N, CA, C and O of each residue as an XYZ file, in Angstrom:
980
protein
N      52.701    110.521    199.059
C      53.828    109.710    199.517
C      54.161    110.014    200.979
O      53.978    111.134    201.458
N      54.644    109.010    201.656
C      54.992    109.156    203.064
C      56.411    109.671    203.190
O      57.315    109.187    202.510
N      56.602    110.620    204.033
C      57.952    111.084    204.349
C      58.457    110.275    205.519
O      58.120    110.548    206.671
N      59.285    109.258    205.211
C      59.700    108.333    206.263
C      60.513    109.000    207.345
O      60.624    108.474    208.452
N      61.092    110.169    207.039
C      61.892    110.849    208.043
C      61.070    111.373    209.196
O      61.630    111.674    210.251
N      59.748    111.497    209.037
C      58.916    112.038    210.101
C      58.226    110.935    210.903
O      57.451    111.222    211.816
N      58.501    109.695    210.570
C      57.778    108.598    211.195
C      58.415    108.168    212.505
O      59.573    108.474    212.789
N      57.619    107.445    213.300
C      58.125    106.852    214.525
C      58.762    105.507    214.228
O      59.287    105.291    213.136
N      58.717    104.593    215.209
C      59.293    103.262    215.002
C      58.645    102.572    213.805
O      57.447    102.735    213.576
N      59.422    101.800    213.036
C      58.867    101.150    211.846
C      57.841    100.079    212.198
O      57.899     99.461    213.261
N      56.909     99.880    211.284
C      55.961     98.774    211.418
C      56.695     97.448    211.268
O      56.474     96.511    212.036
N      57.576     97.381    210.262
C      58.382     96.182    210.022
C      59.844     96.556    210.113
O      60.298     97.489    209.452
N      60.578     95.830    210.932
C      61.998     96.094    211.125
C      62.754     94.777    211.008
O      62.702     93.937    211.906
N      63.451     94.607    209.899
C      64.256     93.409    209.658
C      65.705     93.766    209.947
O      66.254     94.696    209.356
N      66.314     93.029    210.852
C      67.648     93.395    211.329
C      68.625     92.240    211.194
O      68.539     91.244    211.913
N      69.555     92.391    210.261
C      70.740     91.531    210.179
C      70.380     90.043    210.062
O      70.977     89.208    210.740
N      69.412     89.715    209.210
C      68.994     88.302    209.129
C      69.846     87.514    208.138
O      70.290     88.035    207.115
N      70.056     86.260    208.471
C      70.690     85.295    207.578
C      69.720     84.142    207.375
O      69.104     83.661    208.327
N      69.589     83.704    206.134
C      68.667     82.618    205.801
C      69.382     81.625    204.898
O      70.094     82.006    203.969
N      69.177     80.343    205.190
C      69.768     79.264    204.405
C      68.676     78.382    203.818
O      67.611     78.212    204.410
N      68.959     77.820    202.635
C      68.195     76.699    202.090
C      69.159     75.516    202.084
O      69.984     75.383    201.180
N      69.051     74.669    203.086
C      70.050     73.614    203.237
C      71.395     74.234    203.548
O      71.539     74.989    204.509
N      72.391     73.903    202.715
C      73.733     74.457    202.907
C      73.933     75.764    202.145
O      74.959     76.425    202.304
N      72.964     76.136    201.322
C      73.109     77.335    200.490
C      72.556     78.553    201.227
O      71.393     78.570    201.629
N      73.397     79.566    201.399
C      72.962     80.772    202.091
C      72.314     81.730    201.100
O      72.877     82.022    200.044
N      71.108     82.223    201.455
C      70.347     83.108    200.568
C      70.415     84.572    201.006
O      70.452     85.467    200.162
N      70.431     84.823    202.309
C      70.502     86.198    202.821
C      71.701     86.312    203.755
O      71.967     85.420    204.561
N      72.421     87.430    203.633
C      73.649     87.637    204.389
C      73.530     88.937    205.192
O      73.906     89.999    204.697
N      73.023     88.868    206.399
C      72.955     90.057    207.248
C      72.085     91.147    206.671
O      72.446     92.323    206.728
N      70.936     90.775    206.112
C      70.054     91.750    205.466
C      69.255     92.533    206.496
O      68.707     91.964    207.440
N      69.197     93.846    206.301
C      68.421     94.729    207.179
C      67.616     95.703    206.335
O      68.116     96.243    205.348
N      66.366     95.925    206.729
C      65.538     96.954    206.101
C      64.380     97.264    207.028
O      64.130     96.535    207.988
N      63.670     98.357    206.738
C      62.494     98.682    207.540
C      61.414     99.291    206.660
O      61.681     99.827    205.584
N      60.184     99.189    207.155
C      59.025     99.756    206.475
C      58.231    100.545    207.509
O      57.843    100.008    208.546
N      57.991    101.820    207.221
C      57.224    102.663    208.129
C      55.723    102.488    207.880
O      55.310    102.059    206.802
N      54.935    102.815    208.860
C      53.485    102.708    208.732
C      52.991    103.562    207.556
O      53.341    104.736    207.431
N      52.173    102.944    206.704
C      51.596    103.657    205.582
C      52.480    103.809    204.365
O      52.073    104.429    203.382
N      53.691    103.253    204.408
C      54.594    103.338    203.263
C      54.320    102.225    202.247
O      53.748    101.184    202.570
N      54.747    102.483    201.011
C      54.967    101.431    200.025
C      56.470    101.350    199.810
O      57.096    102.316    199.371
N      57.042    100.201    200.118
C      58.475     99.981    199.940
C      58.658     98.830    198.958
O      58.012     97.790    199.088
N      59.536     99.015    197.979
C      59.772     97.968    196.998
C      61.185     97.408    197.132
O      62.126     98.128    197.468
N      61.312     96.116    196.865
C      62.606     95.436    196.837
C      62.976     95.184    195.389
O      62.214     94.565    194.647
N      64.135     95.658    194.989
C      64.590     95.573    193.611
C      65.804     94.653    193.558
O      66.666     94.705    194.435
N      65.871     93.813    192.529
C      67.028     92.951    192.375
C      66.775     91.907    191.311
O      65.636     91.687    190.899
N      67.833     91.268    190.870
C      67.711     90.244    189.841
C      67.128     88.967    190.441
O      66.994     88.847    191.658
N      66.785     88.020    189.576
C      66.307     86.724    190.040
C      67.373     86.057    190.895
O      68.551     86.051    190.537
N      66.958     85.497    192.025
C      67.894     84.820    192.908
C      68.634     85.736    193.862
O      69.519     85.285    194.589
N      68.282     87.036    193.873
C      68.996     87.981    194.736
C      68.603     87.856    196.205
O      69.371     88.233    197.090
N      67.393     87.321    196.466
C      66.949     87.166    197.854
C      65.666     87.897    198.179
O      65.277     87.985    199.343
N      65.002     88.425    197.160
C      63.788     89.216    197.404
C      62.652     88.344    197.951
O      62.051     88.671    198.974
N      62.367     87.244    197.271
C      61.300     86.351    197.733
C      61.631     85.760    199.093
O      60.749     85.611    199.938
N      62.894     85.425    199.309
C      63.310     84.876    200.610
C      63.026     85.874    201.727
O      62.623     85.479    202.821
N      63.231     87.159    201.461
C      62.945     88.189    202.463
C      61.469     88.193    202.826
O      61.122     88.279    204.004
N      60.598     88.100    201.832
C      59.158     88.052    202.105
C      58.783     86.780    202.847
O      57.990     86.819    203.788
N      59.347     85.656    202.430
C      59.026     84.377    203.078
C      59.484     84.366    204.537
O      58.809     83.810    205.403
N      60.632     84.981    204.799
C      61.109     85.060    206.187
C      60.176     85.919    207.027
O      59.909     85.604    208.187
N      59.680     87.004    206.440
C      58.761     87.883    207.162
C      57.431     87.182    207.432
O      56.830     87.367    208.490
N      56.976     86.377    206.470
C      55.722     85.640    206.631
C      55.865     84.416    207.522
O      54.864     83.813    207.907
N      57.102     84.037    207.856
C      57.319     82.876    208.711
C      57.483     81.576    207.950
O      57.486     80.502    208.551
N      57.621     81.661    206.639
C      57.730     80.455    205.813
C      59.177     80.002    205.648
O      59.431     78.893    205.180
N      60.109     80.843    206.026
C      61.522     80.501    205.993
C      62.168     81.092    207.234
O      62.087     82.298    207.469
N      62.802     80.252    208.020
C      63.282     80.696    209.328
C      64.724     81.218    209.249
O      65.614     80.480    208.825
N      64.970     82.463    209.644
C      66.347     82.959    209.708
C      67.146     82.216    210.780
O      66.604     81.813    211.809
N      68.429     82.043    210.523
C      69.313     81.433    211.518
C      69.977     82.484    212.391
O      70.597     82.166    213.405
N      69.840     83.736    211.987
C      70.450     84.827    212.735
C      69.633     86.089    212.494
O      68.951     86.212    211.476
N      69.706     87.025    213.435
C      69.027     88.303    213.280
C      67.642     88.312    213.876
O      67.266     87.394    214.605
N      66.875     89.350    213.569
C      65.544     89.511    214.154
C      64.623     90.176    213.136
O      65.056     90.985    212.315
N      63.356     89.819    213.210
C      62.310     90.475    212.428
C      61.251     90.923    213.424
O      60.694     90.106    214.158
N      60.973     92.231    213.447
C      60.005     92.782    214.389
C      58.837     93.409    213.635
O      59.023     94.097    212.631
N      57.640     93.160    214.134
C      56.435     93.767    213.579
C      55.762     94.564    214.683
O      55.379     94.013    215.715
N      55.623     95.867    214.460
C      55.064     96.774    215.463
C      55.782     96.602    216.796
O      55.165     96.605    217.861
N      57.113     96.451    216.709
C      57.963     96.365    217.891
C      58.086     94.992    218.512
O      58.854     94.812    219.457
N      57.338     94.005    217.997
C      57.336     92.662    218.583
C      58.128     91.700    217.711
O      57.900     91.617    216.504
N      59.061     90.970    218.325
C      59.846     89.999    217.574
C      58.947     88.883    217.042
O      58.074     88.374    217.746
N      59.182     88.521    215.793
C      58.404     87.447    215.162
C      59.139     86.113    215.176
O      58.619     85.125    214.658
N      60.311     86.062    215.745
C      61.167     84.899    215.569
C      60.560     83.606    216.134
O      60.886     82.515    215.668
N      59.685     83.728    217.132
C      59.039     82.536    217.694
C      57.559     82.473    217.349
O      56.810     81.683    217.925
N      57.139     83.316    216.399
C      55.730     83.386    216.006
C      55.527     82.560    214.741
O      56.218     82.773    213.744
N      54.583     81.616    214.774
C      54.336     80.749    213.627
C      53.611     81.506    212.512
O      53.001     82.546    212.759
N      53.680     80.978    211.279
C      53.103     81.711    210.139
C      51.645     82.112    210.320
O      51.286     83.256    210.042
N      50.792     81.188    210.782
C      49.371     81.544    210.918
C      49.152     82.573    212.023
O      48.191     83.341    211.984
N      50.048     82.582    213.007
C      49.944     83.579    214.065
C      50.375     84.960    213.559
O      49.916     85.980    214.073
N      51.239     84.993    212.572
C      51.632     86.270    211.974
C      50.470     86.872    211.186
O      50.287     88.089    211.167
N      49.687     86.009    210.537
C      48.482     86.504    209.865
C      47.539     87.119    210.895
O      46.928     88.157    210.640
N      47.423     86.486    212.041
C      46.588     87.007    213.123
C      47.062     88.384    213.575
O      46.252     89.222    213.968
N      48.369     88.618    213.520
C      48.921     89.917    213.902
C      48.656     90.996    212.851
O      48.709     92.188    213.154
N      48.371     90.574    211.613
C      48.090     91.544    210.567
C      49.052     91.523    209.402
O      49.100     92.476    208.625
N      49.834     90.433    209.263
C      50.797     90.298    208.167
C      50.255     89.289    207.161
O      49.864     88.184    207.538
N      50.231     89.660    205.888
C      49.781     88.710    204.887
C      50.621     88.830    203.634
O      51.182     89.886    203.341
N      50.700     87.715    202.888
C      51.530     87.622    201.689
C      50.678     87.209    200.501
O      49.927     86.236    200.576
N      50.795     87.952    199.403
C      50.234     87.531    198.118
C      51.391     86.863    197.374
O      52.267     87.558    196.860
N      51.411     85.535    197.307
C      52.614     84.840    196.825
C      52.771     84.904    195.316
O      51.804     85.106    194.581
N      53.988     84.730    194.874
C      54.249     84.583    193.439
C      53.510     83.342    192.929
O      53.539     82.288    193.564
N      52.857     83.477    191.793
C      52.136     82.342    191.227
C      50.743     82.149    191.792
O      50.088     81.155    191.477
N      50.264     83.088    192.634
C      48.897     83.130    193.175
C      48.636     82.052    194.232
O      48.173     82.371    195.327
N      48.933     80.752    193.916
C      48.732     79.641    194.856
C      47.301     79.576    195.382
O      47.077     79.463    196.587
N      46.347     79.650    194.477
C      44.943     79.450    194.832
C      44.646     77.963    194.951
O      45.449     77.123    194.544
N      43.481     77.646    195.515
C      42.995     76.265    195.515
C      42.152     76.092    194.247
O      41.006     76.542    194.204
N      42.708     75.444    193.213
C      42.063     75.457    191.894
C      40.728     74.739    191.829
O      39.889     75.084    190.997
N      40.507     73.744    192.691
C      39.259     72.986    192.651
C      38.195     73.557    193.591
O      37.154     72.938    193.815
N      38.465     74.722    194.126
C      37.471     75.423    194.931
C      37.052     76.673    194.183
O      37.829     77.221    193.401
N      35.813     77.133    194.419
C      35.367     78.301    193.672
C      35.932     79.595    194.255
O      36.595     79.592    195.292
N      35.660     80.676    193.577
C      36.229     81.968    193.956
C      35.819     82.359    195.373
O      36.656     82.779    196.171
N      34.551     82.223    195.679
C      34.078     82.620    197.002
C      34.724     81.785    198.098
O      35.086     82.314    199.149
N      34.872     80.489    197.864
C      35.503     79.619    198.862
C      36.963     80.015    199.070
O      37.442     80.037    200.204
N      37.675     80.328    197.986
C      39.062     80.785    198.118
C      39.142     82.061    198.941
O      40.011     82.204    199.800
N      38.229     82.983    198.673
C      38.230     84.244    199.416
C      37.925     84.011    200.894
O      38.593     84.560    201.771
N      36.922     83.199    201.156
C      36.523     82.964    202.550
C      37.632     82.299    203.352
O      37.749     82.537    204.554
N      38.450     81.464    202.704
C      39.553     80.827    203.418
C      40.609     81.848    203.835
O      41.402     81.593    204.742
N      40.617     83.004    203.171
C      41.528     84.061    203.590
C      41.166     84.674    204.924
O      41.981     85.363    205.537
N      39.948     84.427    205.377
C      39.467     85.000    206.643
C      39.480     83.965    207.768
O      38.637     83.998    208.665
N      40.455     83.040    207.708
C      40.484     81.968    208.711
C      40.891     82.457    210.089
O      40.522     81.842    211.090
N      41.650     83.556    210.169
C      42.167     83.975    211.479
C      41.061     84.638    212.297
O      40.086     85.160    211.758
N      41.246     84.601    213.606
C      40.216     85.081    214.510
C      39.835     86.528    214.301
O      38.662     86.887    214.413
N      40.826     87.375    213.995
C      40.548     88.809    213.848
C      39.702     89.100    212.620
O      39.103     90.170    212.522
N      39.644     88.143    211.667
C      38.897     88.370    210.425
C      37.602     87.580    210.336
O      36.734     87.890    209.520
N      37.472     86.558    211.178
C      36.366     85.597    211.028
C      34.996     86.245    211.209
O      34.021     85.821    210.588
N      34.921     87.256    212.046
C      33.637     87.894    212.302
C      33.278     88.985    211.303
O      32.254     89.652    211.447
N      34.131     89.166    210.277
C      33.914     90.259    209.317
C      33.869     89.746    207.880
O      34.172     90.487    206.945
N      33.487     88.469    207.700
C      33.561     87.864    206.364
C      32.690     88.611    205.355
O      33.152     88.941    204.263
N      31.442     88.877    205.713
C      30.528     89.542    204.772
C      31.042     90.935    204.410
O      31.026     91.331    203.245
N      31.494     91.663    205.415
C      32.025     93.010    205.187
C      33.268     92.965    204.300
O      33.436     93.791    203.403
N      34.138     91.984    204.565
C      35.366     91.871    203.788
C      35.076     91.453    202.349
O      35.732     91.923    201.419
N      34.097     90.573    202.165
C      33.714     90.192    200.807
C      33.213     91.401    200.020
O      33.545     91.572    198.847
N      32.421     92.226    200.670
C      31.930     93.443    200.006
C      33.090     94.338    199.597
O      33.083     94.930    198.518
N      34.080     94.428    200.464
C      35.263     95.254    200.171
C      36.018     94.707    198.956
O      36.423     95.461    198.071
N      36.200     93.377    198.930
C      36.914     92.757    197.810
C      36.132     92.943    196.511
O      36.712     93.261    195.473
N      34.813     92.744    196.574
C      34.002     92.865    195.358
C      33.914     94.310    194.866
O      33.708     94.551    193.677
N      34.071     95.267    195.778
C      34.093     96.667    195.335
C      35.395     96.981    194.600
O      35.415     97.791    193.673
N      36.492     96.324    195.029
C      37.766     96.488    194.342
C      37.794     95.722    193.022
O      38.327     96.197    192.020
N      37.206     94.526    193.047
C      37.236     93.625    191.890
C      35.819     93.167    191.546
O      35.461     92.028    191.843
N      35.010     94.020    190.932
C      33.628     93.644    190.606
C      33.550     92.377    189.751
O      32.570     91.635    189.815
N      34.585     92.141    188.956
C      34.605     90.960    188.089
C      34.559     89.672    188.914
O      33.978     88.675    188.487
N      35.180     89.703    190.104
C      35.183     88.496    190.951
C      33.778     88.144    191.433
O      33.446     86.970    191.600
N      32.971     89.152    191.651
C      31.597     88.881    192.105
C      30.839     88.090    191.055
O      30.040     87.213    191.385
N      31.088     88.400    189.791
C      30.439     87.669    188.701
C      30.980     86.247    188.578
O      30.334     85.381    187.988
N      32.172     86.011    189.137
C      32.822     84.698    189.035
C      32.744     83.912    190.342
O      33.458     82.924    190.515
N      31.890     84.339    191.250
C      31.841     83.775    192.607
C      31.832     82.248    192.645
O      32.526     81.641    193.461
N      31.054     81.637    191.772
C      30.859     80.192    191.800
C      31.719     79.457    190.780
O      31.542     78.259    190.558
N      32.642     80.173    190.165
C      33.533     79.561    189.173
C      34.763     78.986    189.870
O      35.282     79.585    190.812
N      35.228     77.827    189.407
C      36.424     77.224    189.976
C      37.624     78.146    189.733
O      37.810     78.670    188.634
N      38.429     78.330    190.774
C      39.556     79.254    190.676
C      40.544     78.828    189.596
O      41.164     79.669    188.945
N      40.684     77.526    189.411
C      41.622     77.026    188.408
C      41.227     77.350    186.982
O      42.058     77.268    186.078
N      39.967     77.718    186.764
C      39.499     78.029    185.411
C      39.548     79.524    185.113
O      39.200     79.943    184.008
N      39.973     80.330    186.075
C      40.067     81.771    185.861
C      41.260     82.107    184.979
O      42.215     81.334    184.892
N      41.202     83.251    184.332
C      42.357     83.750    183.590
C      43.452     84.165    184.582
O      43.210     84.254    185.785
N      44.655     84.415    184.061
C      45.753     84.815    184.930
C      45.448     86.082    185.708
O      45.753     86.178    186.897
N      44.841     87.063    185.030
C      44.494     88.311    185.704
C      43.446     88.116    186.771
O      43.529     88.713    187.844
N      42.452     87.281    186.486
C      41.396     87.005    187.459
C      41.963     86.263    188.666
O      41.561     86.517    189.801
N      42.896     85.344    188.417
C      43.518     84.626    189.528
C      44.306     85.574    190.422
O      44.306     85.428    191.644
N      44.978     86.548    189.808
C      45.720     87.504    190.626
C      44.770     88.357    191.455
O      45.055     88.644    192.617
N      43.650     88.765    190.877
C      42.637     89.496    191.634
C      42.162     88.662    192.824
O      42.006     89.173    193.933
N      41.937     87.375    192.577
C      41.453     86.489    193.640
C      42.508     86.329    194.735
O      42.176     86.306    195.920
N      43.773     86.220    194.339
C      44.853     86.091    195.324
C      44.974     87.346    196.185
O      45.177     87.254    197.396
N      44.850     88.513    195.564
C      44.889     89.765    196.331
C      43.670     89.852    197.242
O      43.777     90.235    198.407
N      42.502     89.489    196.693
C      41.283     89.503    197.497
C      41.372     88.578    198.695
O      40.947     88.932    199.794
N      41.928     87.385    198.481
C      42.084     86.434    199.589
C      42.963     87.020    200.690
O      42.670     86.854    201.874
N      44.041     87.706    200.302
C      44.911     88.333    201.297
C      44.175     89.424    202.060
O      44.353     89.563    203.270
N      43.354     90.196    201.368
C      42.618     91.278    202.022
C      41.568     90.753    202.994
O      41.192     91.453    203.934
N      41.094     89.534    202.780
C      40.082     88.954    203.672
C      40.606     88.791    205.094
O      39.819     88.733    206.039
N      41.919     88.717    205.256
C      42.492     88.581    206.608
C      42.601     89.926    207.326
O      43.069     89.992    208.463
N      42.167     90.998    206.656
C      42.196     92.358    207.219
C      43.617     92.737    207.678
O      43.844     93.043    208.848
N      44.571     92.707    206.719
C      45.972     92.936    207.088
C      46.278     94.388    207.406
O      45.557     95.305    207.011
N      47.382     94.568    208.142
C      47.960     95.890    208.338
C      49.237     96.050    207.514
O      49.629     97.162    207.162
N      49.880     94.917    207.214
C      51.020     94.885    206.303
C      50.720     93.830    205.247
O      50.513     92.663    205.578
N      50.697     94.235    203.973
C      50.463     93.285    202.891
C      51.702     93.248    202.010
O      52.221     94.289    201.604
N      52.170     92.040    201.718
C      53.370     91.843    200.913
C      52.970     91.216    199.572
O      52.175     90.279    199.520
N      53.531     91.747    198.510
C      53.252     91.253    197.166
C      54.540     90.698    196.566
O      55.566     91.377    196.552
N      54.484     89.462    196.071
C      55.638     88.846    195.421
C      55.359     88.714    193.928
O      54.616     87.827    193.507
N      55.948     89.587    193.138
C      55.817     89.588    191.676
C      54.349     89.591    191.228
O      53.934     88.680    190.511
N      53.563     90.576    191.627
C      52.132     90.544    191.296
C      51.820     90.681    189.810
O      50.724     90.320    189.382
N      52.765     91.199    189.006
C      52.485     91.385    187.581
C      53.005     90.243    186.717
O      52.864     90.268    185.494
N      53.608     89.239    187.357
C      54.249     88.155    186.609
C      53.259     87.444    185.692
O      52.223     86.959    186.146
N      53.585     87.382    184.388
C      52.790     86.641    183.432
C      51.515     87.317    182.979
O      50.703     86.701    182.288
N      51.318     88.581    183.355
C      50.076     89.269    183.001
C      50.272     90.159    181.767
O      51.365     90.664    181.515
N      49.191     90.335    181.013
C      49.204     91.252    179.875
C      49.364     92.685    180.391
O      48.978     92.980    181.521
N      49.930     93.572    179.574
C      50.200     94.952    180.031
C      48.995     95.664    180.633
O      49.135     96.365    181.636
N      47.817     95.499    180.042
C      46.644     96.194    180.590
C      46.298     95.678    181.984
O      45.827     96.436    182.832
N      46.533     94.376    182.218
C      46.262     93.801    183.537
C      47.324     94.217    184.541
O      47.037     94.388    185.726
N      48.553     94.379    184.063
C      49.621     94.885    184.939
C      49.228     96.250    185.487
O      49.382     96.511    186.680
N      48.726     97.111    184.626
C      48.301     98.449    185.066
C      47.177     98.359    186.084
O      47.150     99.132    187.042
N      46.243     97.425    185.894
C      45.136     97.260    186.839
C      45.635     96.806    188.201
O      45.167     97.283    189.235
N      46.594     95.874    188.196
C      47.150     95.385    189.464
C      47.824     96.522    190.225
O      47.625     96.666    191.431
N      48.616     97.325    189.529
C      49.311     98.425    190.207
C      48.347     99.518    190.629
O      48.557    100.166    191.654
N      47.303     99.728    189.859
C      46.269    100.674    190.283
C      45.630    100.199    191.588
O      45.337    101.007    192.470
N      45.415     98.891    191.708
C      44.823     98.331    192.930
C      45.746     98.534    194.126
O      45.299     98.941    195.198
N      47.033     98.250    193.943
C      47.992     98.429    195.037
C      48.033     99.896    195.455
O      48.083    100.212    196.644
N      48.010    100.781    194.470
C      48.004    102.221    194.776
C      46.760    102.604    195.570
O      46.847    103.383    196.519
N      45.611    102.066    195.193
C      44.366    102.370    195.919
C      44.421    101.850    197.357
O      44.002    102.541    198.285
N      44.930    100.650    197.536
C      45.030    100.085    198.887
C      45.904    100.965    199.772
O      45.650    101.112    200.967
N      46.920    101.538    199.177
C      47.826    102.410    199.916
C      47.207    103.781    200.162
O      47.163    104.256    201.297
N      46.726    104.418    199.085
C      46.294    105.814    199.183
C      44.924    105.975    199.822
O      44.688    106.943    200.546
N      44.013    105.033    199.561
C      42.646    105.167    200.071
C      42.435    104.470    201.408
O      41.624    104.914    202.221
N      43.166    103.376    201.638
C      42.937    102.600    202.855
C      44.113    102.644    203.811
O      44.027    102.134    204.929
N      45.212    103.250    203.380
C      46.352    103.419    204.272
C      47.126    102.164    204.575
O      47.863    102.122    205.560
N      46.981    101.126    203.750
C      47.704     99.887    204.003
C      49.204    100.078    203.799
O      49.634    100.803    202.902
N      49.978     99.426    204.632
C      51.426     99.386    204.486
C      51.771     98.254    203.531
O      51.243     97.149    203.656
N      52.662     98.529    202.569
C      52.923     97.573    201.485
C      54.425     97.336    201.347
O      55.224     98.272    201.320
N      54.784     96.046    201.260
C      56.150     95.655    200.894
C      56.032     94.883    199.583
O      55.360     93.854    199.516
N      56.691     95.389    198.545
C      56.458     94.933    197.177
C      57.736     94.416    196.542
O      58.756     95.105    196.518
N      57.670     93.191    196.025
C      58.727     92.641    195.177
C      58.182     92.601    193.757
O      57.120     92.032    193.505
N      58.914     93.208    192.834
C      58.383     93.332    191.470
C      59.522     93.535    190.469
O      60.386     94.390    190.666
N      59.516     92.730    189.381
C      60.544     92.858    188.347
C      60.358     94.132    187.519
O      61.325     94.689    187.001
N      59.099     94.590    187.397
C      58.829     95.806    186.622
C      59.209     97.010    187.475
O      58.378     97.581    188.181
N      60.475     97.379    187.396
C      61.021     98.399    188.286
C      60.304     99.736    188.126
O      59.997    100.404    189.113
N      60.041    100.122    186.886
C      59.400    101.416    186.662
C      58.036    101.479    187.322
O      57.720    102.449    188.012
N      57.224    100.448    187.113
C      55.892    100.402    187.717
C      55.983    100.408    189.241
O      55.225    101.106    189.914
N      56.907     99.635    189.770
C      57.037     99.545    191.221
C      57.416    100.891    191.828
O      56.831    101.319    192.824
N      58.398    101.557    191.222
C      58.872    102.815    191.784
C      57.893    103.962    191.551
O      57.953    104.979    192.241
N      57.000    103.802    190.590
C      55.967    104.828    190.378
C      55.021    104.928    191.571
O      54.502    106.005    191.868
N      54.795    103.803    192.257
C      53.857    103.820    193.382
C      54.547    103.727    194.740
O      53.900    103.900    195.773
N      55.857    103.457    194.752
C      56.566    103.265    196.018
C      57.080    104.588    196.584
O      57.348    105.541    195.851
N      57.207    104.615    197.893
C      57.861    105.736    198.567
C      59.375    105.568    198.549
O      60.118    106.510    198.273
N      59.813    104.354    198.848
C      61.246    104.066    198.926
C      61.513    102.694    198.318
O      60.591    101.923    198.052
N      62.797    102.407    198.106
C      63.172    101.095    197.614
C      64.522    100.660    198.151
O      65.348    101.479    198.553
N      64.726     99.356    198.149
C      66.012     98.753    198.494
C      66.456     97.899    197.318
O      65.651     97.176    196.731
N      67.726     97.980    196.975
C      68.301     97.131    195.935
C      69.049     95.979    196.613
O      69.973     96.202    197.396
N      68.644     94.759    196.306
C      69.261     93.566    196.875
C      70.135     92.901    195.823
O      69.703     92.688    194.690
N      71.353     92.578    196.199
C      72.251     91.803    195.346
C      72.872     90.699    196.179
O      73.419     90.953    197.252
N      72.789     89.477    195.686
C      73.354     88.289    196.347
C      73.082     88.270    197.846
O      73.981     88.039    198.653
N      71.823     88.516    198.201
C      71.399     88.374    199.585
C      71.758     89.513    200.512
O      71.629     89.387    201.729
N      72.207     90.620    199.953
C      72.575     91.775    200.772
C      71.975     93.045    200.171
O      71.735     93.112    198.966
N      71.735     94.048    201.010
C      71.275     95.344    200.520
C      72.468     96.089    199.943
O      73.452     96.358    200.632
N      72.353     96.418    198.642
C      73.435     97.178    197.986
C      73.246     98.664    198.186
O      74.195     99.387    198.490
N      71.994     99.126    198.012
C      71.712    100.551    198.172
C      70.235    100.723    198.488
O      69.442     99.796    198.321
N      69.878    101.894    198.937
C      68.490    102.218    199.232
C      68.274    103.700    198.952
O      69.227    104.473    198.853
N      67.007    104.082    198.825
C      66.718    105.489    198.592
C      65.261    105.699    198.276
O      64.479    104.749    198.221
N      64.901    106.941    198.069
C      63.542    107.228    197.637
C      63.359    106.702    196.215
O      64.331    106.405    195.520
N      62.120    106.594    195.802
C      61.847    106.127    194.444
C      62.541    107.015    193.418
O      63.124    106.520    192.453
N      62.477    108.328    193.629
C      63.094    109.251    192.685
C      64.602    109.041    192.627
O      65.187    109.042    191.543
N      65.231    108.864    193.774
C      66.678    108.657    193.809
C      67.077    107.394    193.048
O      68.062    107.388    192.311
N      66.296    106.318    193.238
C      66.631    105.065    192.560
C      66.401    105.165    191.059
O      67.191    104.643    190.273
N      65.322    105.831    190.657
C      65.056    105.998    189.228
C      66.107    106.873    188.555
O      66.395    106.702    187.371
N      66.681    107.813    189.312
C      67.680    108.718    188.750
C      69.096    108.146    188.817
O      70.025    108.741    188.271
N      69.273    107.003    189.477
C      70.597    106.395    189.637
C      70.981    105.696    188.325
O      70.318    104.748    187.904
N      72.048    106.170    187.690
C      72.432    105.645    186.375
C      72.756    104.154    186.421
O      72.422    103.420    185.491
N      73.403    103.701    187.492
C      73.776    102.280    187.569
C      72.544    101.391    187.704
O      72.502    100.294    187.146
N      71.549    101.858    188.438
C      70.317    101.085    188.589
C      69.523    101.097    187.293
O      68.956    100.079    186.899
N      69.481    102.247    186.630
C      68.779    102.329    185.344
C      69.409    101.390    184.330
O      68.707    100.756    183.541
N      70.732    101.301    184.351
C      71.428    100.421    183.419
C      71.208     98.954    183.742
O      70.994     98.137    182.846
N      71.261     98.620    185.047
C      71.156     97.219    185.454
C      69.750     96.672    185.349
O      69.558     95.512    184.987
N      68.752     97.507    185.667
C      67.391     96.971    185.792
C      66.405     97.535    184.772
O      65.321     96.981    184.587
N      66.771     98.627    184.112
C      65.890     99.193    183.092
C      66.479     99.063    181.687
O      65.787     99.288    180.694
N      67.767     98.698    181.610
C      68.387     98.539    180.310
C      68.611     99.850    179.579
O      68.708     99.868    178.352
N      68.695    100.964    180.331
C      68.893    102.277    179.684
C      70.015    103.043    180.388
O      70.336    104.165    179.997
């Protein structure tokens, strides 16, 4: 685990952002940071603002106030595809694959940015080493894959862009327990073996905090509390609200 107290400037620094969907406000002055090499998880109920935070970081939802900085550079005028070029990628909730394209085509489209285009073969080898099952499914239509296979493909597609910050939005959603464990094992490997920085949104609080360094609890678009994984797991109010114990 990373000791965030010894780190320099954060890789991701979200400062006082407000986000609206039409007239409905989703985030109210939200601030958080992620240090290089950390796994940070966002905890909260449905509708609390977790996905909106990831979408704002990816450039898919524009804040009306505040700033989002990546490696010290403001992202506020940077378009979504340009953020991928900088090294930011999102594994979205629901996978969002191209169902009528095969597995290999979906993966290759993840390497559209300039920094990744010259490393397609190398990146494919990396993905297939993580997910050998995908290699066997190379020519299969993505829409015909099982839920677990689709999640593997979505993670693989994100890795094809050679990210420095990878964000996961509910990666275990709808998966059988054994596949949930495989997904979290993969996230742990990406962090521990490859040093990737991870921002994770996940309803399975126990699983998320098992692999995270720190966490933030979001309620109604604001940060309620933050702490190390151990502190959050030991917090009686959080255990009651999100673990039912």
